[in-house]
N, C-alpha and C positions, 0 to 999 in steps of 0.2 A: 130511669133505668125503668122504668113500666112505661116509656117507649121503647126503648130497647128494648124490651117483652115482644110488645106490641108490633115491632117489623120483623119480629123469630114465627108472629104467627104469622106477618106478608109475606115474605122467603122462603118461609116451608107447606107456604098455599091452604094454612088453615084457614079456616070459616070460623071456628068457633069452638073456642075451648074450655075443657074444666080446670081454671085457677084454683090453686094454693098458694096462701104465703102463711113461713109460721117467723113473731116474730118480726124481724127488722121486712124480714118478704112478706107481714102482711097488710104494711103501709101500704109496701109498690101494690102489689092486688088492688088493695080496697083502688088505686092510683087507677090501675087498669081500665076498672070497672069504671071508673067515674071515667076516664078517655075515651072509653072505646065498651060503651055495655048492649053496645050490637054483639057483641068477638064474646060475650061469656055466656057461656053455657050456663055455670055454677060456678058458686065465690064460695070458700072456704076460708077460713082467717085460724088463728092458731096461736096464739097467746099475742092481743092482739087489743089494739085501743080502740073505742074511735074518737076518741078527745083526750090531748095527752092532760095529768097534773102536774102538780105543783114536782113529784118526786121526777116521772120522768123530765123536764124539764131541769132540776135540776141535776140531777145527774148530764144530758147532753150539757151542759156546765163544763162539768168538772172532766166530761168526755173532750172536750173540746180546748182545755184548760190545761189538761197531758200532751194532747196534741201539740200544741202552741211550747210546753215550753218542756219537757224530758224529749229526748234523742229518741230512736227507735231502737236503740242497745239499751236504753235506763226503761223502755217499758217491757220489754222482754224476757232482760234479764231481773225488773223487781216484780216475775210474772203475770203483772197488773192484766198483758192479754197473754 
């Protein structure tokens, strides 16, 4: 997704941008800054972390399990998402 964001900058002729990311978007914003630092005027991260902790890892494993074991109907009907 970071490559997609950089491609948007390319396609719009934007030389530098103020990059803001919230939650998952903050991880993408960090990747944009790492992959194209010369394109980032400023970086604002909201609800982010520099290194995933045990809780984050556990939640990712749970979401992965749900994605494998549950149908889209089960996920939406159960109010999970």
